[in-house]
PDB file of N, CA, C and O in Angstrom:
ATOM      1  N   MET A   1       0.853  -1.178   0.000  1.00  0.00           N
ATOM      2  CA  MET A   1       0.000   0.000   0.000  1.00  0.00           C
ATOM      3  C   MET A   1       0.900   1.242   0.000  1.00  0.00           C
ATOM      4  O   MET A   1       1.858   1.326   0.768  1.00  0.00           O
ATOM      5  N   THR A   2       0.585   2.176  -0.849  1.00  0.00           N
ATOM      6  CA  THR A   2       1.404   3.384  -0.925  1.00  0.00           C
ATOM      7  C   THR A   2       1.133   4.276   0.279  1.00  0.00           C
ATOM      8  O   THR A   2       0.073   4.180   0.898  1.00  0.00           O
ATOM      9  N   PRO A   3       2.085   5.142   0.614  1.00  0.00           N
ATOM     10  CA  PRO A   3       1.902   6.020   1.781  1.00  0.00           C
ATOM     11  C   PRO A   3       0.693   6.953   1.643  1.00  0.00           C
ATOM     12  O   PRO A   3       0.039   7.269   2.637  1.00  0.00           O
ATOM     13  N   ILE A   4       0.397   7.387   0.431  1.00  0.00           N
ATOM     14  CA  ILE A   4      -0.746   8.287   0.235  1.00  0.00           C
ATOM     15  C   ILE A   4      -2.053   7.560   0.532  1.00  0.00           C
ATOM     16  O   ILE A   4      -2.926   8.100   1.212  1.00  0.00           O
ATOM     17  N   LEU A   5      -2.188   6.338   0.026  1.00  0.00           N
ATOM     18  CA  LEU A   5      -3.399   5.565   0.307  1.00  0.00           C
ATOM     19  C   LEU A   5      -3.525   5.243   1.790  1.00  0.00           C
ATOM     20  O   LEU A   5      -4.627   5.226   2.337  1.00  0.00           O
ATOM     21  N   LEU A   6      -2.399   4.992   2.433  1.00  0.00           N
ATOM     22  CA  LEU A   6      -2.412   4.719   3.867  1.00  0.00           C
ATOM     23  C   LEU A   6      -2.859   5.955   4.649  1.00  0.00           C
ATOM     24  O   LEU A   6      -3.636   5.844   5.597  1.00  0.00           O
ATOM     25  N   ALA A   7      -2.371   7.128   4.252  1.00  0.00           N
ATOM     26  CA  ALA A   7      -2.778   8.369   4.918  1.00  0.00           C
ATOM     27  C   ALA A   7      -4.261   8.638   4.710  1.00  0.00           C
ATOM     28  O   ALA A   7      -4.952   9.045   5.645  1.00  0.00           O
ATOM     29  N   ILE A   8      -4.759   8.417   3.498  1.00  0.00           N
ATOM     30  CA  ILE A   8      -6.187   8.613   3.220  1.00  0.00           C
ATOM     31  C   ILE A   8      -7.022   7.651   4.043  1.00  0.00           C
ATOM     32  O   ILE A   8      -8.059   8.041   4.580  1.00  0.00           O
ATOM     33  N   ALA A   9      -6.594   6.409   4.153  1.00  0.00           N
ATOM     34  CA  ALA A   9      -7.331   5.424   4.942  1.00  0.00           C
ATOM     35  C   ALA A   9      -7.350   5.803   6.423  1.00  0.00           C
ATOM     36  O   ALA A   9      -8.377   5.664   7.088  1.00  0.00           O
ATOM     37  N   CYS A  10      -6.227   6.276   6.932  1.00  0.00           N
ATOM     38  CA  CYS A  10      -6.172   6.697   8.345  1.00  0.00           C
ATOM     39  C   CYS A  10      -7.083   7.891   8.602  1.00  0.00           C
ATOM     40  O   CYS A  10      -7.790   7.920   9.609  1.00  0.00           O
ATOM     41  N   LEU A  11      -7.075   8.878   7.704  1.00  0.00           N
ATOM     42  CA  LEU A  11      -7.960  10.036   7.858  1.00  0.00           C
ATOM     43  C   LEU A  11      -9.424   9.627   7.790  1.00  0.00           C
ATOM     44  O   LEU A  11     -10.249  10.154   8.536  1.00  0.00           O
ATOM     45  N   PHE A  12      -9.750   8.701   6.909  1.00  0.00           N
ATOM     46  CA  PHE A  12     -11.119   8.214   6.805  1.00  0.00           C
ATOM     47  C   PHE A  12     -11.554   7.514   8.091  1.00  0.00           C
ATOM     48  O   PHE A  12     -12.675   7.716   8.558  1.00  0.00           O
ATOM     49  N   ILE A  13     -10.687   6.705   8.654  1.00  0.00           N
ATOM     50  CA  ILE A  13     -11.011   5.996   9.897  1.00  0.00           C
ATOM     51  C   ILE A  13     -11.181   6.970  11.057  1.00  0.00           C
ATOM     52  O   ILE A  13     -12.098   6.817  11.864  1.00  0.00           O
ATOM     53  N   VAL A  14     -10.301   7.974  11.150  1.00  0.00           N
ATOM     54  CA  VAL A  14     -10.407   8.976  12.215  1.00  0.00           C
ATOM     55  C   VAL A  14     -11.707   9.768  12.077  1.00  0.00           C
ATOM     56  O   VAL A  14     -12.393  10.007  13.071  1.00  0.00           O
ATOM     57  N   THR A  15     -12.049  10.175  10.858  1.00  0.00           N
ATOM     58  CA  THR A  15     -13.277  10.932  10.626  1.00  0.00           C
ATOM     59  C   THR A  15     -14.504  10.105  10.959  1.00  0.00           C
ATOM     60  O   THR A  15     -15.437  10.604  11.588  1.00  0.00           O
ATOM     61  N   LEU A  16     -14.512   8.859  10.550  1.00  0.00           N
ATOM     62  CA  LEU A  16     -15.642   7.982  10.847  1.00  0.00           C
ATOM     63  C   LEU A  16     -15.768   7.748  12.352  1.00  0.00           C
ATOM     64  O   LEU A  16     -16.877   7.724  12.885  1.00  0.00           O
ATOM     65  N   SER A  17     -14.648   7.576  13.028  1.00  0.00           N
ATOM     66  CA  SER A  17     -14.681   7.376  14.484  1.00  0.00           C
ATOM     67  C   SER A  17     -15.222   8.613  15.201  1.00  0.00           C
ATOM     68  O   SER A  17     -15.999   8.492  16.148  1.00  0.00           O
ATOM     69  N   TYR A  18     -14.812   9.803  14.751  1.00  0.00           N
ATOM     70  CA  TYR A  18     -15.308  11.035  15.376  1.00  0.00           C
ATOM     71  C   TYR A  18     -16.801  11.204  15.115  1.00  0.00           C
ATOM     72  O   TYR A  18     -17.528  11.683  15.985  1.00  0.00           O
ATOM     73  N   GLY A  19     -17.265  10.820  13.932  1.00  0.00           N
ATOM     74  CA  GLY A  19     -18.694  10.878  13.637  1.00  0.00           C
ATOM     75  C   GLY A  19     -19.503   9.966  14.549  1.00  0.00           C
ATOM     76  O   GLY A  19     -20.572  10.352  15.023  1.00  0.00           O
ATOM     77  N   VAL A  20     -19.009   8.778  14.795  1.00  0.00           N
ATOM     78  CA  VAL A  20     -19.677   7.849  15.707  1.00  0.00           C
ATOM     79  C   VAL A  20     -19.655   8.400  17.130  1.00  0.00           C
ATOM     80  O   VAL A  20     -20.649   8.288  17.848  1.00  0.00           O
ATOM     81  N   LEU A  21     -18.545   8.989  17.544  1.00  0.00           N
ATOM     82  CA  LEU A  21     -18.436   9.593  18.871  1.00  0.00           C
ATOM     83  C   LEU A  21     -19.457  10.716  19.041  1.00  0.00           C
ATOM     84  O   LEU A  21     -20.121  10.803  20.073  1.00  0.00           O
ATOM     85  N   CYS A  22     -19.581  11.576  18.027  1.00  0.00           N
ATOM     86  CA  CYS A  22     -20.534  12.689  18.108  1.00  0.00           C
ATOM     87  C   CYS A  22     -21.973  12.195  18.116  1.00  0.00           C
ATOM     88  O   CYS A  22     -22.831  12.822  18.737  1.00  0.00           O
ATOM     89  N   ALA A  23     -22.255  11.096  17.448  1.00  0.00           N
ATOM     90  CA  ALA A  23     -23.611  10.553  17.439  1.00  0.00           C
ATOM     91  C   ALA A  23     -23.944   9.885  18.773  1.00  0.00           C
ATOM     92  O   ALA A  23     -25.066  10.001  19.265  1.00  0.00           O
ATOM     93  N   ALA A  24     -22.978   9.193  19.352  1.00  0.00           N
ATOM     94  CA  ALA A  24     -23.235   8.470  20.596  1.00  0.00           C
ATOM     95  C   ALA A  24     -23.207   9.391  21.814  1.00  0.00           C
ATOM     96  O   ALA A  24     -24.071   9.293  22.685  1.00  0.00           O
ATOM     97  N   TRP A  25     -22.225  10.278  21.879  1.00  0.00           N
ATOM     98  CA  TRP A  25     -22.073  11.203  23.009  1.00  0.00           C
ATOM     99  C   TRP A  25     -21.938  12.618  22.468  1.00  0.00           C
ATOM    100  O   TRP A  25     -20.820  13.083  22.251  1.00  0.00           O
ATOM    101  N   PRO A  26     -23.055  13.319  22.244  1.00  0.00           N
ATOM    102  CA  PRO A  26     -22.966  14.649  21.632  1.00  0.00           C
ATOM    103  C   PRO A  26     -22.368  15.709  22.548  1.00  0.00           C
ATOM    104  O   PRO A  26     -21.930  16.754  22.066  1.00  0.00           O
ATOM    105  N   PHE A  27     -22.339  15.469  23.839  1.00  0.00           N
ATOM    106  CA  PHE A  27     -21.789  16.456  24.768  1.00  0.00           C
ATOM    107  C   PHE A  27     -20.519  15.927  25.406  1.00  0.00           C
ATOM    108  O   PHE A  27     -20.433  14.754  25.770  1.00  0.00           O
ATOM    109  N   GLY A  28     -19.528  16.807  25.540  1.00  0.00           N
ATOM    110  CA  GLY A  28     -18.280  16.479  26.210  1.00  0.00           C
ATOM    111  C   GLY A  28     -18.095  17.399  27.398  1.00  0.00           C
ATOM    112  O   GLY A  28     -18.888  18.318  27.599  1.00  0.00           O
ATOM    113  N   ASN A  29     -17.075  17.169  28.175  1.00  0.00           N
ATOM    114  CA  ASN A  29     -16.796  18.025  29.325  1.00  0.00           C
ATOM    115  C   ASN A  29     -16.293  19.384  28.862  1.00  0.00           C
ATOM    116  O   ASN A  29     -15.592  19.494  27.856  1.00  0.00           O
ATOM    117  N   CYS A  30     -16.658  20.400  29.601  1.00  0.00           N
ATOM    118  CA  CYS A  30     -16.189  21.756  29.327  1.00  0.00           C
ATOM    119  C   CYS A  30     -14.677  21.796  29.531  1.00  0.00           C
ATOM    120  O   CYS A  30     -14.166  21.237  30.501  1.00  0.00           O
ATOM    121  N   ARG A  31     -13.964  22.453  28.622  1.00  0.00           N
ATOM    122  CA  ARG A  31     -12.514  22.489  28.714  1.00  0.00           C
ATOM    123  C   ARG A  31     -12.022  23.447  29.791  1.00  0.00           C
ATOM    124  O   ARG A  31     -10.943  23.254  30.350  1.00  0.00           O
ATOM    125  N   LYS A  32     -12.799  24.464  30.080  1.00  0.00           N
ATOM    126  CA  LYS A  32     -12.351  25.463  31.041  1.00  0.00           C
ATOM    127  C   LYS A  32     -12.480  24.957  32.480  1.00  0.00           C
ATOM    128  O   LYS A  32     -11.550  25.100  33.274  1.00  0.00           O
ATOM    129  N   CYS A  33     -13.633  24.365  32.816  1.00  0.00           N
ATOM    130  CA  CYS A  33     -13.849  23.915  34.193  1.00  0.00           C
ATOM    131  C   CYS A  33     -13.667  22.406  34.341  1.00  0.00           C
ATOM    132  O   CYS A  33     -13.844  21.865  35.432  1.00  0.00           O
ATOM    133  N   ARG A  34     -13.317  21.727  33.256  1.00  0.00           N
ATOM    134  CA  ARG A  34     -13.102  20.279  33.243  1.00  0.00           C
ATOM    135  C   ARG A  34     -14.330  19.488  33.693  1.00  0.00           C
ATOM    136  O   ARG A  34     -14.201  18.435  34.319  1.00  0.00           O
ATOM    137  N   GLY A  35     -15.518  19.997  33.373  1.00  0.00           N
ATOM    138  CA  GLY A  35     -16.751  19.277  33.655  1.00  0.00           C
ATOM    139  C   GLY A  35     -17.311  19.486  35.050  1.00  0.00           C
ATOM    140  O   GLY A  35     -18.296  18.841  35.409  1.00  0.00           O
ATOM    141  N   MET A  36     -16.721  20.359  35.845  1.00  0.00           N
ATOM    142  CA  MET A  36     -17.220  20.574  37.205  1.00  0.00           C
ATOM    143  C   MET A  36     -18.309  21.639  37.260  1.00  0.00           C
ATOM    144  O   MET A  36     -19.149  21.610  38.160  1.00  0.00           O
ATOM    145  N   GLY A  37     -18.310  22.578  36.315  1.00  0.00           N
ATOM    146  CA  GLY A  37     -19.297  23.642  36.312  1.00  0.00           C
ATOM    147  C   GLY A  37     -18.850  24.884  37.055  1.00  0.00           C
ATOM    148  O   GLY A  37     -19.536  25.906  37.039  1.00  0.00           O
ATOM    149  N   HIS A  38     -17.707  24.798  37.703  1.00  0.00           N
ATOM    150  CA  HIS A  38     -17.171  25.947  38.428  1.00  0.00           C
ATOM    151  C   HIS A  38     -15.668  25.778  38.578  1.00  0.00           C
ATOM    152  O   HIS A  38     -15.135  24.683  38.402  1.00  0.00           O
ATOM    153  N   GLN A  39     -15.000  26.856  38.899  1.00  0.00           N
ATOM    154  CA  GLN A  39     -13.571  26.807  39.144  1.00  0.00           C
ATOM    155  C   GLN A  39     -13.315  26.523  40.625  1.00  0.00           C
ATOM    156  O   GLN A  39     -14.146  26.845  41.474  1.00  0.00           O
ATOM    157  N   LEU A  40     -12.187  25.930  40.926  1.00  0.00           N
ATOM    158  CA  LEU A  40     -11.789  25.715  42.315  1.00  0.00           C
ATOM    159  C   LEU A  40     -10.849  26.831  42.738  1.00  0.00           C
ATOM    160  O   LEU A  40      -9.945  27.209  41.993  1.00  0.00           O
ATOM    161  N   LYS A  41     -11.062  27.351  43.922  1.00  0.00           N
ATOM    162  CA  LYS A  41     -10.196  28.388  44.482  1.00  0.00           C
ATOM    163  C   LYS A  41      -9.662  27.891  45.814  1.00  0.00           C
ATOM    164  O   LYS A  41     -10.166  26.918  46.375  1.00  0.00           O
ATOM    165  N   THR A  42      -8.654  28.556  46.305  1.00  0.00           N
ATOM    166  CA  THR A  42      -8.135  28.223  47.631  1.00  0.00           C
ATOM    167  C   THR A  42      -8.322  29.424  48.545  1.00  0.00           C
ATOM    168  O   THR A  42      -8.222  30.574  48.117  1.00  0.00           O
ATOM    169  N   ASP A  43      -8.594  29.135  49.806  1.00  0.00           N
ATOM    170  CA  ASP A  43      -8.688  30.233  50.768  1.00  0.00           C
ATOM    171  C   ASP A  43      -7.293  30.537  51.305  1.00  0.00           C
ATOM    172  O   ASP A  43      -6.307  29.999  50.802  1.00  0.00           O
ATOM    173  N   ARG A  44      -7.202  31.377  52.301  1.00  0.00           N
ATOM    174  CA  ARG A  44      -5.897  31.793  52.824  1.00  0.00           C
ATOM    175  C   ARG A  44      -5.116  30.646  53.451  1.00  0.00           C
ATOM    176  O   ARG A  44      -3.885  30.662  53.476  1.00  0.00           O
ATOM    177  N   LYS A  45      -5.838  29.655  53.955  1.00  0.00           N
ATOM    178  CA  LYS A  45      -5.169  28.514  54.582  1.00  0.00           C
ATOM    179  C   LYS A  45      -4.762  27.453  53.564  1.00  0.00           C
ATOM    180  O   LYS A  45      -4.114  26.471  53.925  1.00  0.00           O
ATOM    181  N   GLY A  46      -5.134  27.640  52.293  1.00  0.00           N
ATOM    182  CA  GLY A  46      -4.762  26.674  51.266  1.00  0.00           C
ATOM    183  C   GLY A  46      -5.795  25.603  51.017  1.00  0.00           C
ATOM    184  O   GLY A  46      -5.561  24.700  50.214  1.00  0.00           O
ATOM    185  N   ARG A  47      -6.934  25.675  51.684  1.00  0.00           N
ATOM    186  CA  ARG A  47      -7.983  24.688  51.470  1.00  0.00           C
ATOM    187  C   ARG A  47      -8.770  25.029  50.215  1.00  0.00           C
ATOM    188  O   ARG A  47      -8.968  26.200  49.893  1.00  0.00           O
ATOM    189  N   LEU A  48      -9.213  24.001  49.515  1.00  0.00           N
ATOM    190  CA  LEU A  48      -9.996  24.209  48.299  1.00  0.00           C
ATOM    191  C   LEU A  48     -11.414  24.627  48.646  1.00  0.00           C
ATOM    192  O   LEU A  48     -12.009  24.126  49.600  1.00  0.00           O
ATOM    193  N   LYS A  49     -11.943  25.547  47.862  1.00  0.00           N
ATOM    194  CA  LYS A  49     -13.335  25.931  48.006  1.00  0.00           C
ATOM    195  C   LYS A  49     -13.897  26.214  46.625  1.00  0.00           C
ATOM    196  O   LYS A  49     -13.158  26.399  45.658  1.00  0.00           O
ATOM    197  N   ARG A  50     -15.212  26.244  46.554  1.00  0.00           N
ATOM    198  CA  ARG A  50     -15.891  26.426  45.281  1.00  0.00           C
ATOM    199  C   ARG A  50     -15.754  27.870  44.829  1.00  0.00           C
ATOM    200  O   ARG A  50     -15.949  28.802  45.609  1.00  0.00           O
ATOM    201  N   GLY A  51     -15.412  28.042  43.546  1.00  0.00           N
ATOM    202  CA  GLY A  51     -15.292  29.376  42.981  1.00  0.00           C
ATOM    203  C   GLY A  51     -16.563  29.767  42.246  1.00  0.00           C
ATOM    204  O   GLY A  51     -17.637  29.218  42.495  1.00  0.00           O
ATOM    205  N   LYS A  52     -16.427  30.706  41.353  1.00  0.00           N
ATOM    206  CA  LYS A  52     -17.567  31.196  40.579  1.00  0.00           C
ATOM    207  C   LYS A  52     -18.000  30.168  39.548  1.00  0.00           C
ATOM    208  O   LYS A  52     -17.229  29.292  39.157  1.00  0.00           O
ATOM    209  N   ASP A  53     -19.253  30.291  39.113  1.00  0.00           N
ATOM    210  CA  ASP A  53     -19.753  29.416  38.056  1.00  0.00           C
ATOM    211  C   ASP A  53     -18.993  29.666  36.763  1.00  0.00           C
ATOM    212  O   ASP A  53     -18.560  30.786  36.492  1.00  0.00           O
ATOM    213  N   CYS A  54     -18.837  28.624  35.976  1.00  0.00           N
ATOM    214  CA  CYS A  54     -18.125  28.719  34.712  1.00  0.00           C
ATOM    215  C   CYS A  54     -18.967  29.516  33.713  1.00  0.00           C
ATOM    216  O   CYS A  54     -20.148  29.229  33.520  1.00  0.00           O
ATOM    217  N   ARG A  55     -18.354  30.511  33.086  1.00  0.00           N
ATOM    218  CA  ARG A  55     -19.083  31.338  32.136  1.00  0.00           C
ATOM    219  C   ARG A  55     -19.201  30.661  30.788  1.00  0.00           C
ATOM    220  O   ARG A  55     -20.136  30.949  30.041  1.00  0.00           O
ATOM    221  N   ARG A  56     -18.291  29.777  30.456  1.00  0.00           N
ATOM    222  CA  ARG A  56     -18.315  29.136  29.145  1.00  0.00           C
ATOM    223  C   ARG A  56     -19.451  28.126  29.027  1.00  0.00           C
ATOM    224  O   ARG A  56     -20.134  28.087  28.004  1.00  0.00           O
ATOM    225  N   CYS A  57     -19.665  27.310  30.053  1.00  0.00           N
ATOM    226  CA  CYS A  57     -20.697  26.264  29.983  1.00  0.00           C
ATOM    227  C   CYS A  57     -21.931  26.614  30.805  1.00  0.00           C
ATOM    228  O   CYS A  57     -22.860  25.811  30.888  1.00  0.00           O
ATOM    229  N   HIS A  58     -21.958  27.790  31.408  1.00  0.00           N
ATOM    230  CA  HIS A  58     -23.088  28.245  32.236  1.00  0.00           C
ATOM    231  C   HIS A  58     -23.368  27.280  33.378  1.00  0.00           C
ATOM    232  O   HIS A  58     -24.528  26.999  33.679  1.00  0.00           O
ATOM    233  N   ALA A  59     -22.332  26.775  34.010  1.00  0.00           N
ATOM    234  CA  ALA A  59     -22.363  25.923  35.196  1.00  0.00           C
ATOM    235  C   ALA A  59     -22.975  24.550  34.946  1.00  0.00           C
ATOM    236  O   ALA A  59     -23.382  23.881  35.896  1.00  0.00           O
ATOM    237  N   THR A  60     -23.050  24.111  33.681  1.00  0.00           N
ATOM    238  CA  THR A  60     -23.535  22.757  33.412  1.00  0.00           C
ATOM    239  C   THR A  60     -22.393  21.753  33.411  1.00  0.00           C
ATOM    240  O   THR A  60     -22.598  20.578  33.718  1.00  0.00           O
ATOM    241  N   GLY A  61     -21.190  22.207  33.068  1.00  0.00           N
ATOM    242  CA  GLY A  61     -20.046  21.308  32.992  1.00  0.00           C
ATOM    243  C   GLY A  61     -19.947  20.586  31.671  1.00  0.00           C
ATOM    244  O   GLY A  61     -19.027  19.793  31.472  1.00  0.00           O
ATOM    245  N   LYS A  62     -20.881  20.843  30.750  1.00  0.00           N
ATOM    246  CA  LYS A  62     -20.892  20.158  29.455  1.00  0.00           C
ATOM    247  C   LYS A  62     -20.822  21.165  28.321  1.00  0.00           C
ATOM    248  O   LYS A  62     -21.202  22.325  28.480  1.00  0.00           O
ATOM    249  N   ARG A  63     -20.334  20.714  27.180  1.00  0.00           N
ATOM    250  CA  ARG A  63     -20.296  21.520  25.965  1.00  0.00           C
ATOM    251  C   ARG A  63     -20.674  20.616  24.799  1.00  0.00           C
ATOM    252  O   ARG A  63     -20.496  19.400  24.867  1.00  0.00           O
ATOM    253  N   ILE A  64     -21.190  21.207  23.742  1.00  0.00           N
ATOM    254  CA  ILE A  64     -21.540  20.411  22.567  1.00  0.00           C
ATOM    255  C   ILE A  64     -20.288  20.230  21.716  1.00  0.00           C
ATOM    256  O   ILE A  64     -19.520  21.173  21.529  1.00  0.00           O
ATOM    257  N   ARG A  65     -20.086  19.045  21.212  1.00  0.00           N
ATOM    258  CA  ARG A  65     -18.906  18.765  20.395  1.00  0.00           C
ATOM    259  C   ARG A  65     -19.020  19.479  19.048  1.00  0.00           C
ATOM    260  O   ARG A  65     -20.123  19.750  18.574  1.00  0.00           O
ATOM    261  N   ALA A  66     -17.885  19.778  18.440  1.00  0.00           N
ATOM    262  CA  ALA A  66     -17.863  20.530  17.185  1.00  0.00           C
ATOM    263  C   ALA A  66     -18.574  19.775  16.062  1.00  0.00           C
ATOM    264  O   ALA A  66     -19.308  20.378  15.278  1.00  0.00           O
ATOM    265  N   GLY A  67     -18.365  18.482  15.980  1.00  0.00           N
ATOM    266  CA  GLY A  67     -19.018  17.696  14.939  1.00  0.00           C
ATOM    267  C   GLY A  67     -20.527  17.659  15.111  1.00  0.00           C
ATOM    268  O   GLY A  67     -21.263  17.727  14.127  1.00  0.00           O
ATOM    269  N   ARG A  68     -20.992  17.555  16.333  1.00  0.00           N
ATOM    270  CA  ARG A  68     -22.432  17.550  16.587  1.00  0.00           C
ATOM    271  C   ARG A  68     -23.027  18.925  16.305  1.00  0.00           C
ATOM    272  O   ARG A  68     -24.150  19.025  15.810  1.00  0.00           O
ATOM    273  N   TRP A  69     -22.278  19.993  16.619  1.00  0.00           N
ATOM    274  CA  TRP A  69     -22.742  21.340  16.342  1.00  0.00           C
ATOM    275  C   TRP A  69     -22.911  21.541  14.835  1.00  0.00           C
ATOM    276  O   TRP A  69     -23.902  22.117  14.386  1.00  0.00           O
ATOM    277  N   LEU A  70     -21.928  21.057  14.052  1.00  0.00           N
ATOM    278  CA  LEU A  70     -22.034  21.148  12.596  1.00  0.00           C
ATOM    279  C   LEU A  70     -23.209  20.344  12.067  1.00  0.00           C
ATOM    280  O   LEU A  70     -23.928  20.811  11.184  1.00  0.00           O
ATOM    281  N   TYR A  71     -23.418  19.141  12.595  1.00  0.00           N
ATOM    282  CA  TYR A  71     -24.547  18.329  12.161  1.00  0.00           C
ATOM    283  C   TYR A  71     -25.879  19.002  12.495  1.00  0.00           C
ATOM    284  O   TYR A  71     -26.788  19.021  11.665  1.00  0.00           O
ATOM    285  N   ASN A  72     -26.000  19.552  13.701  1.00  0.00           N
ATOM    286  CA  ASN A  72     -27.239  20.234  14.083  1.00  0.00           C
ATOM    287  C   ASN A  72     -27.501  21.426  13.157  1.00  0.00           C
ATOM    288  O   ASN A  72     -28.637  21.649  12.741  1.00  0.00           O
ATOM    289  N   ARG A  73     -26.454  22.188  12.835  1.00  0.00           N
ATOM    290  CA  ARG A  73     -26.601  23.327  11.943  1.00  0.00           C
ATOM    291  C   ARG A  73     -27.051  22.883  10.559  1.00  0.00           C
ATOM    292  O   ARG A  73     -27.946  23.493   9.974  1.00  0.00           O
ATOM    293  N   TRP A  74     -26.434  21.816  10.024  1.00  0.00           N
ATOM    294  CA  TRP A  74     -26.796  21.295   8.715  1.00  0.00           C
ATOM    295  C   TRP A  74     -28.239  20.809   8.713  1.00  0.00           C
ATOM    296  O   TRP A  74     -28.987  21.099   7.779  1.00  0.00           O
ATOM    297  N   ALA A  75     -28.637  20.076   9.744  1.00  0.00           N
ATOM    298  CA  ALA A  75     -29.998  19.543   9.805  1.00  0.00           C
ATOM    299  C   ALA A  75     -31.028  20.668   9.895  1.00  0.00           C
ATOM    300  O   ALA A  75     -32.092  20.576   9.283  1.00  0.00           O
ATOM    301  N   ARG A  76     -30.730  21.724  10.646  1.00  0.00           N
ATOM    302  CA  ARG A  76     -31.651  22.858  10.774  1.00  0.00           C
ATOM    303  C   ARG A  76     -31.827  23.560   9.429  1.00  0.00           C
ATOM    304  O   ARG A  76     -32.947  23.910   9.058  1.00  0.00           O
ATOM    305  N   ILE A  77     -30.741  23.766   8.700  1.00  0.00           N
ATOM    306  CA  ILE A  77     -30.804  24.412   7.387  1.00  0.00           C
ATOM    307  C   ILE A  77     -31.545  23.518   6.401  1.00  0.00           C
ATOM    308  O   ILE A  77     -32.336  24.010   5.596  1.00  0.00           O
ATOM    309  N   TYR A  78     -31.305  22.233   6.451  1.00  0.00           N
ATOM    310  CA  TYR A  78     -31.968  21.292   5.550  1.00  0.00           C
ATOM    311  C   TYR A  78     -33.470  21.270   5.803  1.00  0.00           C
ATOM    312  O   TYR A  78     -34.263  21.303   4.862  1.00  0.00           O
ATOM    313  N   ARG A  79     -33.863  21.213   7.073  1.00  0.00           N
ATOM    314  CA  ARG A  79     -35.295  21.227   7.414  1.00  0.00           C
ATOM    315  C   ARG A  79     -35.968  22.518   6.973  1.00  0.00           C
ATOM    316  O   ARG A  79     -37.095  22.502   6.478  1.00  0.00           O
ATOM    317  N   ALA A  80     -35.276  23.630   7.153  1.00  0.00           N
ATOM    318  CA  ALA A  80     -35.850  24.919   6.762  1.00  0.00           C
ATOM    319  C   ALA A  80     -36.000  25.019   5.246  1.00  0.00           C
ATOM    320  O   ALA A  80     -36.927  25.664   4.758  1.00  0.00           O
ATOM    321  N   GLY A  81     -35.100  24.391   4.504  1.00  0.00           N
ATOM    322  CA  GLY A  81     -35.151  24.456   3.049  1.00  0.00           C
ATOM    323  C   GLY A  81     -36.157  23.528   2.440  1.00  0.00           C
ATOM    324  O   GLY A  81     -36.628  23.782   1.331  1.00  0.00           O
ATOM    325  N   THR A  82     -36.511  22.446   3.129  1.00  0.00           N
ATOM    326  CA  THR A  82     -37.448  21.470   2.570  1.00  0.00           C
ATOM    327  C   THR A  82     -38.827  21.553   3.184  1.00  0.00           C
ATOM    328  O   THR A  82     -39.690  20.728   2.885  1.00  0.00           O
ATOM    329  N   ALA A  83     -39.048  22.546   4.047  1.00  0.00           N
ATOM    330  CA  ALA A  83     -40.358  22.674   4.692  1.00  0.00           C
ATOM    331  C   ALA A  83     -41.405  23.094   3.672  1.00  0.00           C
ATOM    332  O   ALA A  83     -41.131  23.882   2.766  1.00  0.00           O
ATOM    333  N   ASP A  84     -42.587  22.562   3.832  1.00  0.00           N
ATOM    334  CA  ASP A  84     -43.688  22.914   2.919  1.00  0.00           C
ATOM    335  C   ASP A  84     -44.442  24.116   3.390  1.00  0.00           C
ATOM    336  O   ASP A  84     -45.395  24.542   2.737  1.00  0.00           O
TER     337      ASP A  84
END
């Protein structure tokens, strides 16, 4: 197998795997708060305490994956274009 065909096959497998991931689990953990919904702070004694709510995920701890976001956008446009 030539290197170009091998690279194309690897890209196809990665793309297909990401598509399956987005279909099975459309939401992933927020990158900023790591899925907790808030930041951790320390007080003066060094003990951990709850910080402010995460502004990126609005304290849910989840975010929509990029592939699922693209699919939702495509489906919305398709439905709007084929509506009677």
